[in-house]
Each structure stands twice: as C-alpha cells, then as structure tokens.
N, C-alpha and C positions, 0 to 999 in steps of 0.2 A: 537940310544938311545932316541932321541926326540920322536920318534913314540911310544916307550914303556911308556915313561912318560905321553904322551898324552892319550894313551889308558887306563893307570892306573887311570888318572884323570877322564876320562869319566865313567870308571867302578865305581869309588868312587861316582860319581853322581847318578848312579843307586841305590846305597845303601841309599844315602840321600833322593832321590825321593821315594824309596820304603818305607821309614819310615813314609812318610806322610799319607799313606792310612789308617792305623789303627787310627792315631790321628785325621784325618779329619772325619773319620766315626763316631767317638765318638762326635766330635764337631758339626756335622751337625744336631744333634737332637735339638740344641739350636741356630743355626744360619743358615740362608738360603745360598745356594751354591754360587751364584754370589756375594752376599754381602760379604761373607767370602773371595772370590777371590779378590774382590776389596780392602778390608781392608788389606789382606795379602800383596799384591804387592805394595799398596800405602805406607804402613809402611816401607816396604823394601826400596822403593825409597827414602823416607825421611831419613832413617837411613844411607843410602849410600851417600846422598848429601854432607855432610861436607867433605868427603874424596875425592870427585871428582869435587867439585865446581870449583877449579882453572883450572882443565883440561877442564871442560865443557865451561868455559868462552872463551877458546882458540879454541874450536871445530868449524870446518867449517860446512857449510850447508849440504854437502854430507853425512857427518857422522851422522848428526841429522836425515836426511832422511832415512839412512840405519837403524838406531836404531828404528825409527818409523815404518818402514816396518816389522822388526822383532817383535816389540811389537804388531803390528796389527795382524800378523799371529798367534802369541801366544794367544792373547786375543780371537780372533775369534775361534781358536781351542778349548779353554776352554768353550766358550759360546755355540758353537754348540753341544759340548759334554753334557753340562749341560741341555740345552733345550731338546736334544735328549733323555735324561734319563727319561723325562716325558712321552715318548711314547714307549720306549722299555725296555728290562730287563737289569739289571746290568751285567749279564753274557754276553749277546750279545754285549753290549756296550764295555766291556773290550776287547773282541776278535776283534771287528771291529776297535777299536782305535789302537790295535796292528798291524793292517795291514799297518800302516804308513811305516813299514820296507819294504814293497813291492813297495810303491810309490816312495821312496827315489831314488833308482837306475833309475827309469823312468825319474824323474825330473832332476836328475844329468846328464843324457844323453841329455835331451832337453835343460836345462839351461846352463850347463857348457860344453856340448859336450864332455863328458868323459864317455866312455862306461865301466861299471863295469867288472871286471874279472869274468870268468865263475865260479870260486870257490866261489865267494861271492854270486852268484845266487843260487848255491847249498846250501850254508849256510843258505840263506833266506828260502829255502824250508824246511830245518830242523827246523828253528825257527817257521815257520807257523804251522808245525805239532805239535810242542811244545805248541804253543798258543791254538790250538784246544783242546789238552788234559787239559791244565790249565783252559780253559773256560768251560769245560764240567761239572765242579762242583762236579765231582766224582760220579755222579748218572748214567747217561747213555750217552756214547759218541755218539752213532748213533742217539739217540733222539736229542741231541744238534745239530748235523750236519743237521738233517732233519729240525729242527726248523729254523736254520740259512738260509737254502735254500728255504724253502716253505713260509715263512711269513716275507718278507722284507717290512717294513713299513716306515712311515715318520721319526720316531725316528732313525731307522737304517740308513736312507739316511743322516740325519744330522750328525750322528756319523761317517759315511764314509767321509763326508765333513770335519769333525774334523781331521780324520787321514791324509787327503790330506793336510790340512792346517799345521799340525805339520810337515809333510814331507817337505813342502815348507820352513818352518822355519829352519829345519836342513840344507837344501841345501843352503839357503841364508846366514846362519851363515858362511858356508865355503866360499862363494863368498865375503861377506863383510869384514870378519876378516882378509883377505889377502890384503885388500886395506886401511882399516881405523883402528884407535886406538880402542881397544875393550872396554875399561872402560867407555867412554861416551855412547857407544851403550848399555852397561849393564844397566846404569841408565835410559836411554830413554826407553828401552824395559820394564823395571820394571814399570816406570811411566805410559806409555801408557796402559799396561795391568791392572794396578791398577785403573786408571781413567775409563777405559772401563768397568771393573767389577762393579764399583760404579754406573756409568750411566746406564749400562745394567740391574742392579738390579732394579733400579727405573722404567725402561721401561717395564721389564717383569712383575713387580708387577702391573703396571697400566693396562696391558692387561690380567692379570689373569694367567700368565704362571708360576709365582713364588710368593709365599706369603712371604713377608719380615718378618723375625723373628730374634731377637737378644737378647738372654739371657746370660749376661756375667757371666761365672763361670770358674772353674779351667780347665775344658776340653777345652773350647774355648780359654782361655788365653794361655795354653800350646801349642795348635795347632797353634795359630797365631804367637807365639814367634818362634817355631821351623820352620814353613813354611816360615816366613818372613826372618829370619836370615840364616838358613841353606839351605832350599829348594828353596829360591828365590835369595838372595844375593850371597851366596857362590856357589851354583849350577850354577847360570847363569854366574858368573865369570869363573868358571872352564870350562863350555861349550864354551864360546866365546874365552877364552885364548888358550885352548888346542885342540878343535875339528879340527882346521885348519891343524894339523899335520897328520890327518888320512883322508881317503876319507869319504864323506857323507854316502855312502853305508855301510862302515865298522862301522861308528858311529852308524847307525841305528841298526846294528846287536848287538853292545854293549848295546845300550839302551833297547834292548829286554830283558835284564837281570832284568829290573825293576820289572816285576810281580813276578819273583822268589824271589828277595829281599823283596818285599812286603809280600809275603806269609810267608817267614822265620821270618821277624820282627813281623808280625801279630800273629804268633805262640807264640813268646816270650812276646809281649806287651799285647795282649788281649786274648791269649789262643786259637786262631782259629786253628783247626786241618788241616793238609795238607793231602789231599786225595791221594790215590795211583795214580789216573790219574794225579793229580797235580805234583807228583814226576816224573812220566814218562815225563810230559811236560817239567819240569825243565831239565831233562837229555837231551832231544832233543835240547833244546835251548843251553845248554852247548856244545853239540856236534857241533852245528852250529857255535858257536864262535871259538871252537878249530880248526875245519876244516878250517875256514877262516884264522886263525892265522898261522897254520902249512903250508898250501898251499901258503899263501902269502910269508912266509919266504923262502920257497923252490923256489918260483918264483923270488924273489929278488936275490937269490944266482945264478940263471941262467942269471941274468942281464936283464930281460924283464921288460917292463913298468908295473907299478902297476895299471894303469887306463884303459888300452886298451887291448882288447882280440884279 
C-alpha cells in the first residue's frame, strides 16, 4: 500500500510541475529566467521557514549537508538548462532534459549498487520513444532526429549536463531520505536553489549571458505564487517524503509524465494545440509506466527482488 501511495504522490507532482510551463512561459516575457528561479525558490524557503524553524534548530550537520547537496544539484540543473537555452532550441532542450530518465538507472547502479529490473529498462525505452515524438513538435519526426544527431552544440552539452544533474538529485533523494528527516532537507534545498538563482542571475548578467529584467504584473505574480507554493514547497515535500518508497528508476519513469501533463494543462490554460505526434508520444510514455507497474507487480507476486535482475 505504501508503494501505491508513494507512486500516486509522485504522479501528483508531475501534474503540479506540468502546470508551471504555461505560467512560466507567460511570465518570462517580463522577468529573466534565473532571476525568476531565484525569487521563486527564495520565497518558498521564507514561507516554509516558520513551519520548520523548530525542527531546523535541532537538525544535525549531516542533514544540513544532505539538503545542501540536493539543493546544489537542483540549482545547477536549472542553471545549465537556462544557459543552454541561449545556444540551442527549446525543442532539443526539452528532449535532452528528458534523458535524465536514462541516467537514473546508471547512477542508481553506481551509487546505490542496485541494478534496475529488466522491465524498467524496457519501460525507459518506451519513454524515450515517447519523448522523441513529443519533442518533434508535430512537424517532421525524422527531421528532428536528424537535427538531434547532426548538430550537437555547446547548448546541447549544457542541457545534457542538466539531465545528469537532475538524475543525481533523484538518486540522492533516495539515499538521503532513508537516513535523515526530510523536512529540514526540503527547506535547505529550497534555500540553496533560491540563493543560487539570485547570485547566478547577477553573474550571468555581468558576463552578458542573461539580461536582467523585472516588470511586476499579474502574469509574474501568479507564476511566482504558483511555483513558490505548489511547484516548490508542496512538490519538494511530496518528492522527499514519498520517493523513498519506490526505486529511483521507477520514480524517473513516473516523472516522465511531466511533459504530458504540461501539454494537457497548456491546452486548457493558454490554448496550445497538442499535435498528433505529441499524442503518440504521450501514449508511448503511458505504455512505459504501465509496463513497469504491471511487470513489477507480477515480479513481486513471484517473490523476486525489486532491485536486482
């Protein structure tokens, strides 16, 4: 039962995260990306502080270090993605970021010495096919694949680094939440990411990689409120509280639902159409998750280990 509650919580996270894309897209016409990131997470940390202050005062050094490591991976993931977008297309960025689902089982094997089951690897294959369809933009699938393979630039490299950093974050959430209290780590991760965004914005603006802009209007206010409260505080609590009951590889497969949720919510919020390729991509990702779930349940009924093949 714990596993299903955990999986449901992580799936709820993909809905919360999916809702950020349309809101942030509207807001970024009036606020620069890293500045938005810094404000979003710093406000989230400030709002959470009164509820965790007593716990934080009793927190040991190891828990602080664990939260700081998670925050560092999280911030660097966003930073490399943001800088990479200056040199590559949004389509390629979206696809390459999604490859974090491939790196998670590799890092899980290296860091935790837990080899993912074969059916999770098959599920990841379906997810990757789905991401290719989703990233094609509905124009020409083969043109997108050709572009992806023939023109790998500095922005693509930074985005690939972003995917690896997010994969590290997912695996270390599994490692740390089994050792330490998750609430102090939630606050520290939010604070590190927020401060990193604010400092990073100043650094990028000084070297000409990001022009700082901030025009406070309803789009920016709504985006900051939603991403601070729901996509930062609530989503981070859900991830750190519930991800430990599933494997990092399974969590990555569930998180792959985020672009599907983003496409659906963008359709309702800003009227963006979902292409046929996008629908095919969504179907493949759903198949990937269902395969993982069905075969995992069958494997548990036979009494075999969930982590080793």
